[in-house]
Every structure is written in structure tokens, then in C-alpha cells.
Backbone as ProteinMPNN parsed JSONL, in Angstrom:
{"seq_chain_A": "MDKTLHKNTQYGLDNTMIDLIYNLFGSLIAVVLGWVYLKVAPRKERQQLADASRRYDPAAFRRHSWERRRRPRTQHIVNFT", "coords_chain_A": {"N_chain_A": [[58.906, 55.344, 105.285], [59.855, 53.442, 106.88], [58.121, 51.267, 106.501], [58.548, 50.377, 103.831], [61.463, 49.783, 103.872], [61.437, 47.942, 105.685], [62.109, 48.372, 108.356], [62.038, 49.111, 111.875], [62.092, 51.318, 113.217], [60.564, 53.588, 113.922], [58.031, 53.39, 116.539], [55.228, 53.724, 117.084], [54.145, 54.464, 114.524], [51.982, 53.199, 112.442], [49.709, 53.934, 114.47], [49.949, 56.605, 114.603], [49.272, 57.616, 112.009], [46.64, 56.732, 111.723], [45.622, 58.378, 113.748], [46.147, 60.807, 112.543], [44.515, 60.715, 110.184], [42.059, 60.34, 111.32], [41.789, 62.884, 112.711], [41.662, 64.61, 110.033], [39.185, 63.83, 109.269], [37.686, 64.971, 111.441], [38.069, 67.671, 111.498], [37.148, 68.257, 108.594], [34.348, 67.809, 109.179], [33.814, 69.611, 111.203], [34.374, 72.091, 109.426], [32.51, 71.904, 107.406], [30.151, 72.022, 109.378], [30.444, 74.609, 110.402], [30.473, 76.225, 107.872], [27.67, 75.697, 107.339], [26.399, 76.903, 109.664], [27.04, 79.536, 109.332], [25.9, 80.141, 107.092], [22.765, 79.695, 107.814], [22.294, 80.91, 110.225], [20.821, 84.034, 111.854], [22.035, 87.156, 111.081], [21.995, 89.078, 113.094], [22.616, 87.189, 115.391], [25.002, 85.97, 114.571], [26.598, 88.371, 114.725], [26.578, 88.897, 117.484], [27.874, 86.944, 118.19], [30.302, 87.354, 117.212], [31.108, 89.755, 118.559], [31.335, 88.911, 121.251], [33.448, 87.071, 120.915], [35.246, 89.115, 120.458], [35.429, 90.479, 122.673], [36.501, 88.768, 124.499], [38.788, 88.087, 123.478], [40.573, 90.41, 122.575], [43.127, 90.884, 121.522], [43.485, 89.334, 119.054], [41.627, 90.475, 117.337], [42.772, 92.798, 116.554], [44.748, 95.331, 114.417], [47.478, 94.254, 112.34], [50.904, 94.983, 112.18], [51.8, 94.905, 109.482], [49.427, 95.264, 108.039], [48.706, 98.247, 107.195], [46.777, 101.06, 107.514], [45.358, 102.651, 104.876], [45.995, 105.932, 103.81], [44.316, 108.742, 102.668], [45.51, 109.884, 99.552], [47.299, 112.914, 99.036], [47.131, 115.64, 97.015], [49.85, 117.412, 95.632], [49.999, 120.443, 95.224], [51.837, 122.549, 92.602], [52.963, 125.664, 92.259], [54.165, 127.279, 89.614], [54.343, 130.119, 89.055]], "CA_chain_A": [[60.232, 54.791, 104.899], [60.125, 52.146, 107.775], [57.414, 50.439, 105.937], [59.273, 49.847, 102.711], [62.831, 49.052, 104.051], [61.303, 46.834, 106.781], [62.783, 48.768, 109.733], [61.423, 49.377, 113.146], [62.592, 52.664, 114.142], [59.373, 54.315, 114.685], [57.229, 52.211, 116.994], [54.045, 54.342, 116.952], [53.828, 55.144, 112.942], [50.482, 53.193, 112.507], [48.678, 54.64, 115.212], [49.8, 58.379, 114.176], [48.766, 57.702, 110.744], [45.318, 56.764, 111.984], [45.251, 59.59, 114.501], [46.038, 61.898, 111.539], [43.157, 60.426, 109.409], [40.61, 60.776, 112.099], [41.904, 64.478, 112.618], [41.262, 65.106, 108.95], [37.597, 63.757, 109.289], [36.931, 65.715, 112.25], [38.26, 69.08, 110.885], [36.373, 68.38, 107.649], [32.984, 68.089, 109.932], [33.778, 71.151, 111.6], [34.16, 73.116, 108.603], [31.006, 71.853, 107.003], [29.184, 72.525, 110.409], [30.712, 76.244, 110.501], [29.823, 76.707, 106.942], [26.245, 75.717, 107.263], [25.866, 77.962, 110.701], [27.282, 80.914, 108.611], [24.607, 80.603, 105.926], [21.699, 79.647, 108.256], [22.286, 81.674, 111.142], [20.776, 85.322, 111.209], [23.103, 88.311, 110.876], [22.296, 89.682, 114.279], [23.156, 86.365, 115.88], [26.471, 86.004, 114.114], [27.477, 89.607, 115.051], [26.777, 88.94, 118.767], [28.957, 85.738, 118.569], [31.902, 88.025, 116.922], [31.213, 90.843, 119.456], [31.688, 88.333, 122.415], [34.786, 86.933, 120.845], [36.373, 90.308, 120.479], [35.601, 90.94, 124.062], [37.119, 87.598, 125.079], [40.387, 88.037, 123.056], [40.759, 91.546, 121.715], [44.198, 90.738, 120.495], [43.012, 88.656, 117.897], [41.019, 91.469, 116.135], [43.823, 94.092, 116.349], [45.419, 95.292, 113.111], [48.965, 93.804, 112.661], [51.811, 96.047, 111.763], [51.968, 95.045, 108.115], [48.364, 95.772, 107.52], [48.667, 99.562, 107.23], [45.56, 101.98, 106.993], [45.675, 103.428, 103.747], [45.825, 107.166, 103.945], [44.074, 109.388, 101.137], [46.732, 110.412, 98.654], [47.233, 114.239, 98.867], [47.595, 116.194, 95.597], [50.565, 118.486, 95.917], [49.937, 121.66, 93.713], [52.897, 123.394, 92.631], [52.836, 126.73, 91.245], [55.551, 128.041, 89.067], [54.083, 131.613, 88.137]], "C_chain_A": [[60.369, 53.416, 105.787], [59.254, 50.868, 107.243], [58.176, 49.65, 104.578], [60.666, 49.272, 102.842], [62.416, 48.012, 105.196], [61.998, 47.032, 107.963], [61.778, 49.083, 110.778], [61.743, 50.46, 113.893], [61.598, 53.773, 114.624], [58.27, 53.492, 115.117], [55.708, 52.677, 116.617], [53.462, 54.939, 115.189], [52.302, 54.687, 112.561], [49.653, 53.962, 113.136], [48.719, 56.17, 114.796], [49.165, 58.365, 112.774], [47.212, 57.771, 111.022], [44.827, 57.749, 112.637], [45.018, 60.773, 113.581], [44.944, 61.8, 110.69], [41.98, 60.733, 110.119], [40.564, 62.343, 112.365], [41.161, 64.864, 111.481], [39.768, 65.324, 109.018], [36.857, 64.716, 110.264], [37.005, 67.161, 112.079], [37.151, 69.086, 109.527], [34.779, 68.599, 108.188], [32.753, 69.367, 110.355], [33.473, 72.084, 110.731], [32.947, 73.048, 107.99], [30.01, 72.248, 108.15], [29.205, 74.298, 110.328], [30.111, 76.81, 109.183], [28.195, 76.944, 106.973], [25.636, 76.702, 108.636], [26.248, 79.259, 109.968], [26.051, 81.299, 107.632], [23.247, 80.48, 106.587], [21.227, 80.486, 109.47], [21.993, 83.214, 111.151], [21.964, 86.166, 111.506], [23.191, 88.567, 112.585], [23.017, 88.517, 115.162], [24.626, 86.132, 115.927], [27.234, 87.29, 114.609], [27.54, 89.476, 116.651], [27.801, 87.892, 119.209], [30.445, 86.399, 118.422], [32.242, 88.977, 117.937], [31.778, 90.173, 120.937], [33.199, 87.609, 122.325], [35.757, 88.035, 121.056], [36.262, 90.857, 122.084], [36.451, 89.873, 124.943], [38.426, 88.029, 124.563], [40.626, 89.281, 122.02], [42.01, 91.587, 120.885], [44.19, 90.21, 119.256], [42.46, 89.596, 116.719], [41.878, 92.775, 115.941], [44.654, 94.17, 114.719], [46.936, 95.228, 113.402], [49.854, 95.337, 111.83], [51.992, 95.921, 109.908], [50.37, 95.218, 107.474], [48.011, 97.259, 107.746], [47.513, 100.398, 106.958], [46.188, 102.628, 105.707], [45.162, 104.671, 103.764], [45.359, 107.731, 102.609], [45.483, 110.097, 100.706], [46.047, 111.91, 98.394], [47.645, 114.614, 97.687], [48.632, 117.344, 95.988], [50.704, 119.369, 94.526], [51.007, 122.385, 93.792], [52.713, 124.365, 91.726], [53.718, 127.359, 90.967], [55.437, 129.245, 88.497], [54.939, 132.543, 88.792]], "O_chain_A": [[60.964, 52.434, 105.344], [59.571, 49.701, 107.475], [58.276, 48.426, 104.484], [61.055, 48.398, 102.068], [63.299, 47.228, 105.543], [62.471, 46.09, 108.599], [60.628, 49.319, 110.408], [61.663, 50.494, 115.121], [61.801, 54.623, 115.492], [57.574, 52.907, 114.287], [55.051, 51.964, 115.859], [52.522, 55.69, 114.93], [51.444, 55.551, 112.379], [48.864, 54.673, 112.514], [47.702, 56.853, 114.672], [48.454, 59.338, 112.523], [46.556, 58.73, 110.615], [43.706, 58.161, 112.338], [44.075, 61.56, 113.672], [44.365, 62.853, 110.424], [41.015, 61.309, 109.617], [39.523, 62.992, 112.266], [40.08, 65.42, 111.672], [39.16, 66.389, 108.905], [35.736, 65.179, 110.054], [36.078, 67.866, 112.478], [36.317, 69.991, 109.518], [34.065, 69.459, 107.671], [31.818, 70.104, 110.043], [32.555, 72.879, 110.935], [32.249, 74.062, 107.979], [28.994, 72.839, 107.782], [28.231, 75.043, 110.224], [29.328, 77.757, 109.258], [27.595, 77.99, 106.726], [24.499, 77.17, 108.577], [25.432, 80.153, 110.192], [25.462, 82.368, 107.473], [22.386, 81.146, 106.012], [20.044, 80.729, 109.706], [22.811, 83.87, 110.506], [22.847, 85.716, 112.235], [24.198, 88.321, 113.25], [24.065, 88.878, 115.696], [25.335, 86.094, 116.933], [28.434, 87.213, 114.873], [28.551, 89.943, 117.174], [28.428, 87.905, 120.269], [31.433, 86.174, 119.121], [33.417, 89.135, 118.271], [32.54, 90.813, 121.662], [33.979, 87.534, 123.274], [36.822, 87.947, 121.667], [37.096, 91.643, 122.534], [36.997, 90.207, 125.994], [39.222, 88.371, 125.437], [40.836, 89.105, 120.82], [42.066, 92.154, 119.794], [44.928, 90.674, 118.387], [42.743, 89.518, 115.523], [41.546, 93.669, 115.162], [45.039, 93.197, 114.069], [47.549, 95.827, 114.286], [49.439, 96.299, 111.184], [52.301, 96.899, 109.227], [50.309, 95.296, 106.247], [47.046, 97.51, 108.468], [47.284, 100.359, 105.749], [47.347, 103.033, 105.611], [43.935, 104.761, 103.74], [45.853, 107.337, 101.553], [46.289, 110.693, 101.421], [44.961, 112.195, 97.889], [48.566, 113.965, 97.19], [48.184, 118.239, 96.705], [51.189, 119.186, 93.41], [51.298, 122.916, 94.864], [52.366, 124.136, 90.567], [54.261, 128.078, 91.807], [56.185, 129.592, 87.583], [55.003, 133.708, 88.398]]}, "name": "protein", "num_of_chains": 1, "seq": "MDKTLHKNTQYGLDNTMIDLIYNLFGSLIAVVLGWVYLKVAPRKERQQLADASRRYDPAAFRRHSWERRRRPRTQHIVNFT"}
């Protein structure tokens, strides 16, 4: 909006846009490297990494209240004899 109206109300706008673009490129690189790691690393190594993460922050791996465990449906047998 500042560029189109030739106003100068936001002083760091150009710098912020460059920062956002660099953040986008950095996140894309991290995603590609993570995907390659998941495809190449042995299953045992990935399991050890997950276990270490679970020990470090167990709250991140807990079930949430909206993720209820499904209970098996019970059949109600009614005998009208």
C-alpha cells in the first residue's frame, strides 16, 4: 500500500519482504532435506530419533482431547420373548 500511494508510513517494509523471501527459501531447503532424510535413513535410526524426541517433550506426543480413542461398538441384544 505504501508503494502504490507513495507514502512512507512503514519504514522497514522492503527489508521485511526480503526477510520473508529468505525465510521461504530456507524453509523449502529444510523441507527437502527432511524428506530426503526420511527416505534414506534406516527405520531403526528414525525410530531412535522419535524416541529421543518423545523423551525430551512427552507433551507433544500426547493425545488431544478431540482425538478420542474409538471404543468397539457393543451390540445390545434385546430379547422380547
